[in-house]
N, C-alpha and C positions, 0 to 999 in steps of 0.2 A: 448312913451313906458314906461318910468319910472314912469309917473303918473298913468298909466293903472295898472302896477304891485302893486304900492302902494294901489291903490284903492281896488284891490283883497285882500290884506293883511289885510286892515282895515275891510272889510266885512267879512273875516273869523274870526277875533278876536272879533268884536262887535256883529256880528249876524244880522239878519234881524230885530227883535225888533218890538216893537209898534203895533203888530197884535192885532186885536181885538177878545176877546175871548167870549165864550158863557156862560152866567150865568145859570148854571143848578139847583141851589137850594139856598134859603136863610137859613143860619144857623148863629144864634147870636154868635159873638166873636169867629168865626172859626180860631183857632190858630195852628192847625196841621192836616195833612192828610196823609193817607197811603192806598195802594191798596192791597187788600188781592187776591193772585192769585187762590187759590183754591176755592173761591165762587164768583169770579168776582164782588166784591163789593168794596166800600171804607169806610174807617173809618174816621170821622172827630171828632177832639177833640175840646173842647171849654174851656174857661177860668173859667167857673163856675163848673167844675168837672163833666161835661156831655160829652158823646160821642154819635155819630150818626152813623148808618150804612145805606149807600145809595147805589142806583145802578149808574152805569156810566152815566145813564140819568138824575140823580137827584131825584129819588124817595126815600123817607126816609122809610126805612124798620123797623128800631127800634130806639128809644131814651133811653139811659140808664143813670142814675145818679150814679156816682161812690162814691161820698162824696164830702166833702169840698176840693177839690183840684183845684190848678190853673195848669190845663193841658195845655202844651205848644206845645207837639209833640207826635207822635205816630208811631209805627212800627206794621204792621198787618203780623202775621205768621199763619201758618196752625192751630196751637193749642193754640195760645195765642196772646194777645196785649201787647205791651210794651209802656207804657206811661212814659213821663218824664214831672216832675213838675219844675216849675222855680226855686224854692228855696228849694225844699224838697227832691229831688233825683228821684228815679225810682220806678214804680209800675207795676208789670206784673199781667195781668188778665187772667185767664182761659177762653177760648172762649166757652167752653161747660157748665161749672158750675159757672162761674162768681166769682170764688175764687180768692182773690187778695193777692199778695205776694210783700213786699217791699224789694228793693235791695239797699244795702249800698254801696257806691262807696268811696273808700279812695282816697282823692284828693292830696296827696302828690306825688310829682314828681321831681326827682333829688334833694332831700333833701329839697325841699321847698313846701309849701302848696298853690296849685293854688286856686284862689277865683272863684269857678265854679258855685255853687249854691247860688243864691242871689236873695232877694225880688225885688231889683231895676234893676240890670243888671245880671240875671242868665241864666240858660239854656233855649233856645227858639226852639231849633231843635234837632232832634235825626235820626240816621240812623244806620243800622245793616248790617254787612258783616261776615257770619260765626259765629263765637263766639266773634266778636269784635263790640263794640258799638262806634258811633262817635256822641259826644255830643257838640252842638255849642253854646258858650256863646256869648249873645248879649251884646255889649257895644257901648257907643256913640263914645269912643276914640278907634282908630285903634289899639293902642298898647295893649289894654285890650280884644280885641276880637280875640277869637281863637277857635279851635276845639280841644277837648280833645278825645284821643283815648283810650278807656277803654276795657280792657280785662275782660269778665265776668267770675266770678269764684263763687263757692258756698258761699263764705264769707271771706275777702270783695272783691269786684270787684275793680280794681286799673287802674290808668292812666300809660299807657306804652309809650305814644308818645303825642306830641302836635303839631299841625298843625298851624303855624302863617301865616294866610293869608293876613294880613294887610288890611282887610276891615271892615269897622264899621257897626254896626246895623244889622247883620245877624240873621234873625229871623225864618228861615225855612231850612230844611235839607233833602236829601234823597240820596239814592244810585241807580245807574242805569249803568250796564255793564261797571264796572271798573272807573266810575267817581262819585264823590260827586256833587250834585247840591245844591247851597245855594241861597236863596233869601233874599233882603234886602227891608224891608218895608219903610224905609225912602229915599233910593236911587232908589226904583223901578227898581232893577236889579236882573237878574238871572245869576248866575256865575257857570261855569263849572270847577271842580278842577279834574285833573288827578291824581289818587293815585300812579301810576307807576312813572310817570314823576315828581310827587310832586311839581306840579305848576298849576297856573290858565291858561286854555287854551282858554276860551271863556267867553265874557260877552255880555248879551243879555238885551237891554232896554225893559222893560215892560210898560204897561199902568199904569196909576197913581192908586195907591191902598196901602192898609195897608197889604201887603202880608206877610203871617206868616206860610205858608205850601206849600209844593210841592210834587206832586206823579206822578209816571208814570204807566200807565197801559201796557197790553201786545198787543194793538192795535194800538200803535202809537199816543197816546193822552197824553197830560200833564194836570194835575189839580192843581190849585192854590187856597189855602184858604185865604180869606181875613178877617182880624180882624174886619171890618166894617159890616161883617154879610152875606158874599155870598161866593160860590164856583164857580170858572170859569174854563171852559174847553177850551183847545187849541189843534190844531194838532201840533205834534212835528216839522213838516216841516214848519209850519207858523212862528215858532219861530226860525227857522234856525239852529234846532238841529238835 
């Protein structure tokens, strides 16, 4: 009986994992992805300053060159896209006009400057809840990897909290129904972090890949962006989510 209970606990924490996803489209250096609720499309950002709008089945609707930006993550909203650049901060793009606006983030927190934006170990993931951004810093050492909680203001936006999750190499981030979901490209892991409980509640082993982006749609599917050049679609239930 004890072994049975233990097995159930392990299953709940680790998840089903290793499910095979469906590759829906090839996109070079796909480093971030976000679902647009009002248009039922996905935005995929790449490292060369380009973003793609695709359907849930993978059809490319448009390809837009923003500029010489190392785009690492994106949040799609009804009126705008919010892109994060690994070492240069945030760019907001108006969905209708294409007009760009840079957002400055003050990286001081509790009297110390946090090394957030960096060319070698910078921000790789972004999520947004109301007027708060969550910026995931990727680092090879656990102690240097964290999520900065940034309150958006006209100028400057600033860090109001830091989530020390103790996991290295987090390269993708999204928010869904009270939880932050992180992906590690080196560990091939999907991590679920509950914001209310302030702790990791689930880990799911993924197929081997260079995972750098994650998004959920409103029909029970998960999309993972792979920096090696493709977007993969899974059912949430197949991943144990």
